[in-house]
C-alpha positions in Angstrom: 24.3 12.4 27.4 22.9 9.0 27.8 22.5 6.4 25.2 22.0 2.8 24.6 23.7 0.8 21.9 22.0 -1.9 20.0 23.7 -3.5 17.1 25.5 -0.1 16.4 22.3 1.9 16.4 22.3 4.9 18.9 19.0 5.6 20.5 18.6 8.8 22.5 16.4 9.8 25.5 12.7 10.5 24.5 11.7 14.1 25.2 8.2 14.5 26.0 6.9 18.0 25.1 5.6 20.4 27.4 2.3 21.7 26.7 3.4 25.3 27.3 6.4 24.9 24.9 4.2 23.7 21.9 0.5 23.3 22.4 -1.4 20.9 20.2 -2.8 22.7 17.0 -6.4 24.0 17.8 -7.6 23.0 14.3 -9.9 20.0 14.5 -10.4 17.1 12.1 -13.8 15.6 11.7 -13.9 12.1 13.0 -15.5 9.4 11.0 -18.4 7.8 12.8 -19.1 4.1 12.6 -22.2 2.9 10.5 -22.3 6.1 8.5 -22.8 5.5 4.7 -19.6 5.4 2.6 -19.1 5.0 -1.2 -16.1 7.1 -2.0 -12.8 7.1 0.1 -9.3 8.8 -0.8 -6.0 8.4 0.8 -2.4 9.3 0.4 0.8 9.3 2.5 4.2 11.2 2.5 2.9 14.5 3.1 5.4 17.3 2.1 3.3 20.6 2.1 6.5 22.8 1.1 6.5 20.8 -2.3 3.0 21.5 -3.2 2.2 23.5 -6.3 -1.0 25.3 -5.2 -4.1 23.6 -4.0 -4.4 21.2 -7.2 -4.4 17.9 -5.4 -6.7 19.0 -2.5 -9.2 20.6 -5.0 -9.4 17.3 -6.9 -10.0 15.2 -3.8 -12.9 17.5 -2.7 -14.4 18.8 -5.9 -13.6 16.3 -8.5 -13.5 13.1 -6.8 -15.9 14.2 -3.9 -14.2 12.1 -1.2 -16.4 11.2 1.8 -13.5 10.0 3.9 -9.7 10.9 3.8 -7.2 8.3 5.2 -3.6 9.0 5.9 -1.5 5.9 5.2 1.3 7.1 7.2 4.2 9.6 6.9 2.1 12.6 7.7 5.4 14.2 8.8 8.4 13.0 7.0 11.7 14.0 8.9 12.6 11.0 11.0 15.5 13.1 12.4 12.8 14.4 14.9 12.1 10.8 16.1 13.3 11.2 19.6 12.3 14.9 20.2 8.6 14.8 20.8 8.5 18.7 21.1 9.9 19.0 17.5 7.6 16.3 16.3 4.5 18.1 17.6 5.8 21.2 15.7 6.0 19.2 12.5 2.5 17.8 13.0 1.1 21.4 13.8 2.7 22.9 10.7 1.4 20.3 8.4 -2.1 20.5 9.9 -2.1 24.2 9.4 -0.8 24.0 5.7 -2.9 26.7 3.8 -4.0 24.1 1.2 -5.0 21.4 3.7 -7.1 23.9 5.6 -8.7 25.8 2.7 -9.2 23.0 0.2 -8.4 19.8 1.9 -10.1 17.8 4.8 -10.2 20.7 7.1 -12.1 23.1 4.9 -15.7 23.3 5.3 -17.6 21.1 5.1 -15.0 19.0 6.7 -14.0 15.5 5.1 -13.7 13.0 7.9 -10.1 11.8 8.4 -8.6 8.7 9.9 -5.3 7.0 9.5 -2.3 5.0 10.6 1.4 5.6 10.7 4.4 4.5 9.0 8.2 5.0 9.7 8.6 8.7 9.7 5.6 9.8 11.8 6.0 6.8 14.1 10.0 6.9 14.7 12.5 6.9 12.1 13.5 5.4 8.6 12.7 1.8 8.3 12.3 1.3 12.0 10.3 -1.2 13.9 9.9 -2.2 17.6 13.4 -1.3 18.5 12.5 2.4 18.5 12.3 3.8 22.0 9.6 6.3 22.0 6.3 4.6 20.7 4.4 5.5 23.8 5.1 9.4 23.4 4.9 9.1 19.6 1.5 7.5 19.9 0.3 10.4 22.0 1.3 12.9 19.2 -0.5 10.7 16.7 -3.7 10.9 18.9 -3.4 14.7 19.1 -2.9 15.2 15.5 -6.0 13.2 14.6 -8.0 14.6 17.2 -9.1 11.2 18.7 -11.6 11.5 21.4 -10.6 10.7 24.8 -12.6 7.4 24.9 -10.6 6.2 21.9 -8.4 3.2 23.1 -5.5 4.8 21.4 -5.6 8.2 23.4 -3.5 8.9 26.3 -6.4 9.7 28.4 -7.0 5.9 28.6 -4.0 5.9 31.1 -2.9 2.3 32.0 -5.6 1.0 29.7 -4.4 2.8 26.5 -3.8 0.5 23.6 -0.4 -0.1 22.5 -0.1 0.6 18.8 -2.4 2.7 16.6 -4.3 0.0 14.7 -8.0 0.5 14.4 -11.2 -0.6 12.6 -14.3 1.2 11.4 -17.4 -0.3 9.9 -19.5 1.7 7.3 -23.0 1.3 6.2 -24.2 0.8 2.6 -25.8 4.1 1.3 -29.5 4.0 0.9 -30.1 1.4 3.6 -33.2 -0.7 2.9 -34.8 -4.0 3.9 -32.4 -5.9 1.8 -29.3 -4.6 3.6 -30.3 -3.6 7.1 -27.7 -4.3 9.6 -25.0 -5.0 6.8 -21.7 -3.5 6.9 -20.7 -2.3 3.5 -17.0 -1.2 3.8 -15.1 -2.5 6.9 -12.1 -0.3 7.1 -9.2 -2.0 9.0 -5.9 -0.1 9.5 -2.9 -1.9 10.6 0.2 -0.7 12.6 3.2 -2.2 10.8 5.8 -0.4 13.0 5.2 -0.7 16.8 5.7 -4.5 16.9 7.7 -5.1 13.9 10.8 -7.3 14.2 14.0 -6.2 12.6 13.9 -6.9 8.9 17.7 -6.8 8.7 20.4 -6.7 11.4 20.9 -3.0 11.0 17.9 -2.6 13.0 18.6 -5.1 15.9 19.0 -8.7 16.6 17.4 -11.0 14.0 14.4 -13.2 15.3 14.4 -15.7 12.4 11.2 -17.8 12.4 9.8 -15.7 15.3 9.9 -12.5 13.0 6.7 -10.5 13.2 5.1 -7.7 11.4 2.1 -7.2 13.7 2.9 -8.9 17.0 0.4 -11.5 18.4 -1.9 -9.1 20.1 -2.6 -7.3 16.9 -2.8 -10.5 14.9 -5.6 -11.8 17.4 -7.5 -8.5 16.8 -7.1 -8.6 13.1 -8.4 -12.2 13.0 -11.4 -11.0 15.1 -12.2 -8.1 12.7 -11.8 -10.2 9.5 -14.5 -12.6 11.1 -17.1 -9.9 11.3 -19.3 -10.0 8.2 -19.2 -7.1 5.6 -19.3 -6.7 1.9 -15.9 -5.3 1.4 -12.8 -5.7 3.7 -10.6 -2.7 3.0 -7.1 -3.2 4.9 -4.7 -0.3 5.1 -0.9 -0.9 5.5 1.9 1.5 5.6 4.0 -0.8 3.3 3.0 -2.9 0.3 1.4 -6.2 0.7 1.4 -7.9 -2.8 4.8 -7.3 -4.0 6.8 -10.6 -3.7 10.0 -11.1 -1.7 12.9 -9.6 -3.7 15.7 -12.1 -4.1 17.2 -10.4 -7.4 18.7 -7.4 -5.7 18.9 -8.6 -2.1 20.8 -11.8 -0.8 18.5 -13.9 0.9 21.0 -14.5 3.6 20.5 -10.7 4.6 16.9 -11.2 5.6 16.3 -11.5 9.2 13.5 -13.7 8.7 15.6 -16.2 6.9 18.1 -16.6 9.6 17.9 -20.2 10.9 14.8 -20.6 9.2 15.5 -21.2 5.4 12.9 -24.0 5.2 9.9 -21.8 6.6 11.0 -18.8 4.5 11.1 -20.7 1.3 7.7 -22.6 2.1 6.0 -19.5 2.8 6.8 -18.1 -0.6 6.0 -21.4 -2.4 2.7 -21.6 -0.6 1.7 -18.4 -2.3 2.5 -19.9 -5.8 5.8 -17.9 -6.0 9.5 -18.6 -6.1 12.9 -16.9 -6.0 12.3 -16.1 -9.7 9.4 -13.8 -8.8 10.6 -10.2 -8.8 9.6 -7.8 -5.9 10.0 -4.3 -4.9 13.3 -3.3 -3.8 12.1 -1.0 -0.9 10.3 -2.0 2.4 7.5 -4.4 1.9 5.6 -7.3 3.8 7.7 -9.6 1.5 10.7 -8.9 3.7 8.9 -11.3 6.1 7.5 -14.0 3.9 5.9 -16.2 6.7 4.0 -13.0 7.9 3.0 -12.0 4.3 1.6 -15.5 3.8 -0.2 -15.4 7.1 -1.9 -12.1 6.1 -2.8 -13.2 2.5 -4.0 -16.6 3.7 -6.3 -14.8 6.1 -7.6 -12.7 3.3 -8.3 -15.8 1.2 -10.1 -17.6 4.1 -12.2 -14.6 5.0 -13.6 -14.6 1.5 -14.1 -18.3 1.4 -15.8 -18.4 4.7 -18.4 -15.7 3.6 -17.2 -12.9 5.7 -16.5 -10.5 2.8 -17.0 -10.5 -1.0 -13.6 -9.0 -1.6 -10.5 -8.1 0.2 -8.6 -5.1 -0.9 -5.3 -3.7 0.5 -4.3 0.0 0.3 -0.7 1.1 1.1 1.6 3.9 0.9 5.3 4.7 1.6 6.9 4.4 -1.9 6.1 7.9 -3.2 4.4 6.6 -6.3 1.1 5.1 -7.3 0.6 1.5 -8.3 -2.0 -1.1 -8.8 -1.4 -4.7 -7.9 -3.4 -8.0 -8.2 -2.6 -11.6 -7.0 -4.5 -14.8 -7.4 -4.2 -16.9 -4.4 -3.8 -20.5 -5.1 -6.5 -23.0 -4.2 -5.5 -25.0 -1.1 -7.0 -27.7 1.3 -6.5 -25.4 4.3 -7.6 -22.0 2.9 -10.1 -23.1 0.3 -10.7 -22.1 -3.3 -8.5 -19.7 -5.2 -9.2 -16.0 -4.8 -8.1 -12.8 -6.3 -6.8 -10.0 -4.0 -6.2 -6.5 -5.1 -3.9 -3.7 -3.7 -3.9 0.1 -4.6 -0.7 2.0 -3.4 -0.5 5.7 -3.3 2.2 8.1 -1.9 3.5 11.5 -2.6 1.7 14.9 -1.6 3.6 16.4 -3.2 6.5 14.2 -4.3 7.7 11.2 -6.6 10.4 8.6 -6.6 11.3 7.9 -10.1 12.9 4.6 -9.5 12.7 1.3 -11.6 11.1 -1.3 -9.4 9.7 -4.5 -10.5 6.7 -6.2 -9.0 5.7 -9.7 -10.3 2.1 -8.9 -9.0 1.6 -5.5 -10.7 -1.4 -5.3 -12.8 -0.7 -5.8 -16.4 -2.3 -4.9 -19.8 -0.6 -7.9 -21.3 1.7 -10.3 -19.5 4.8 -12.0 -20.6 7.5 -14.3 -19.3 11.1 -13.7 -19.6 12.5 -15.7 -22.7 10.3 -18.7 -22.0 10.8 -19.2 -18.3 7.2 -19.5 -17.8 6.6 -16.9 -15.0 4.4 -14.4 -16.6 5.4 -11.3 -14.5 6.4 -8.6 -17.1 4.5 -6.2 -19.2 4.5 -6.5 -22.9 6.0 -3.3 -24.4 3.2 -2.5 -27.0 3.4 -1.5 -29.8 6.9 -2.3 -30.7 8.9 -2.3 -33.9 10.7 -5.4 -35.3 12.9 -4.5 -38.4 10.7 -1.4 -38.9 7.4 -3.2 -38.8 4.9 -2.3 -36.0 3.3 -4.9 -33.9 0.4 -4.0 -31.7 -0.2 -7.3 -30.2 1.9 -10.4 -29.4 3.1 -12.1 -32.7 4.4 -15.3 -34.2 6.7 -13.3 -36.4 10.1 -14.7 -36.6 13.2 -12.7 -35.7 12.9 -13.2 -31.8 13.3 -15.6 -30.5 15.8 -16.5 -33.1 14.2 -19.9 -33.9 10.6 -20.2 -34.8 8.6 -19.2 -31.7 6.5 -21.8 -30.2 3.9 -19.4 -29.1 3.1 -15.7 -29.5 5.7 -13.4 -28.0 6.4 -9.7 -27.4 9.2 -7.3 -26.7 10.1 -6.5 -23.1 12.3 -3.6 -24.1 12.6 -1.2 -26.9 15.0 1.4 -27.9 14.2 5.2 -28.2 12.6 4.6 -31.7 10.4 1.8 -30.4 12.6 -0.8 -32.1 12.7 -4.2 -30.2 16.0 -4.8 -28.3 17.3 -8.3 -29.3 17.2 -10.7 -26.7 14.6 -8.9 -24.7 11.6 -11.0 -25.4 9.0 -13.2 -23.7 6.2 -15.4 -24.5 2.8 -13.9 -24.0 0.2 -15.3 -21.6 -3.0 -15.9 -23.4 -5.3 -13.0 -23.1 -8.0 -15.1 -21.8 -5.8 -16.1 -18.9 -4.9 -12.5 -17.7 -6.2 -12.3 -14.1 -7.8 -9.0 -15.0 -9.4 -8.7 -18.3 -8.6 -5.7 -20.5 -12.1 -4.2 -20.2 -11.8 -4.0 -16.6 -8.7 -1.7 -16.8 -8.0 2.0 -17.8 -4.7 3.9 -17.9 -2.5 6.6 -19.3 1.2 6.3 -19.9 2.0 9.9 -18.9 3.9 9.1 -15.8 4.3 5.4 -16.0 7.7 3.8 -15.1 9.4 0.4 -15.2 7.4 -0.1 -18.6 4.2 -0.3 -16.9 1.2 2.3 -16.9 0.3 0.8 -13.5 3.6 2.0 -11.8 2.8 5.6 -11.6 6.2 7.4 -10.4 6.7 10.4 -12.4 3.9 12.7 -11.3 4.2 15.9 -9.3 1.7 14.2 -6.7 -0.7 11.3 -6.5 -3.5 10.0 -4.4 -5.4 6.8 -4.3 -9.2 6.6 -4.6 -11.8 3.8 -4.1 -15.5 4.3 -5.4 -18.1 1.7 -4.8 -21.3 1.4 -6.9 -23.7 -0.4 -4.7 -26.2 -0.7 -7.2 -23.9 -2.4 -9.9 -21.9 -4.1 -7.2 -18.6 -2.8 -8.5 -15.5 -1.2 -7.1 -13.0 1.1 -9.0 -9.6 1.4 -7.5 -7.9 4.5 -9.0 -4.7 6.4 -9.0 -5.2 10.2 -9.5 -2.3 12.6 -10.7 -4.2 15.9 -10.5 -1.3 17.9 -12.1 -1.3 15.7 -15.2 -3.0 16.3 -18.4 -5.2 13.3 -17.9 -5.6 13.1 -14.0 -7.0 9.6 -13.7 -3.6 7.8 -14.5 -4.8 4.1 -13.6 -8.0 2.3 -12.7 -9.2 -1.1 -12.2 -12.9 -2.3 -11.9 -13.7 -5.1 -9.6 -17.0 -6.9 -9.4 -18.2 -8.3 -6.1 
């Protein structure tokens, strides 16, 4: 009967569950131990057990990919209507934890696959929510119970007044087959961010805008992250509930609607420009770091500096939320402040089971062959190859006349075709030279079975998907993979990275 009203949002009273009403589930996850060897990790988000078609995905995780670690990237429960009722939240956690496929084929089956994770909007609070949510302290307790965190974990309620606010964490893993050449070296340094507990409103629907002071992580978490990034490792793997590399969307969203833009146009635009982007770079229409360009630039510059300072050979982001799989890559521009140019990668995966068949552009999505839009010089689109022009098939970019209407200045390709594969007039772009692609063709692999938005690296049509990362420590390569286990060819997309 008591409510507080904030910008039209109605927040109810938190209800802490009574143990006698709904005890925490007695099934126990295996807890990953620091400094244990790790080569193969898998992850996912948006867990909807009722949508599963048998144990296909979990069997693939365990028996085909042979994951040594499972990471939940958020939304282990997906009904934000339960956000204020902790008793109901616990029931949701318990139900998903005891799902028959999760327990008999997934991480809880024997031998157990160690599990860790962070949260996103639905398991932390409510849809698209940030720090304005009233119940993070109680919600974090339920997070601790689901993951079976030990009492000495700083996130656990047993810490009392010393309990860490927020669910961010880090685990260093060893290089397998430790020998005299890599003694005391950390192989994978896994860093999981909390992008909900401290996040400022992205739009005024969620609370008063904070303009230039808008934050994704809050200063305490930022300080912690900077300390973690300064620790030496071969690979930094950073988990975020929402995407990182997708640029700020200014095609579908009026820039004046972004809270981070309010009274801060110069800072907003400078952060985008410092990353070599502009208002013409298309971005995801859903929640991403791009909704706060200053914070996104801060994170990506930290990744760039980490590599240039010798604290890691590569920085790789993992993300969830979107109910699809995706591979992204971005070359950070060289700068006096942050050092030489560096290439940053991101693997997105979400949907167990589930998909969101939405057209969504991302200028930094991995591409087979990049093209601009009618000569604008921004190579953010995927060539639609092969395509037909007057019934003649072209398997690569071409100097053939017909489009553009005058003689082309450089090779071009079709950006859109009709149902027969014929080029749609006006939908063309000049091709980036193959030698200038950020990732060369021999380092990528894909199927088009569940591709979307004209890209095999936007995997949105599958029954389910999960992300996987495999490190070959001998050859010093990493493979980032999107698996769609129900598909004819389960490995939907892959990129290989040298380090």
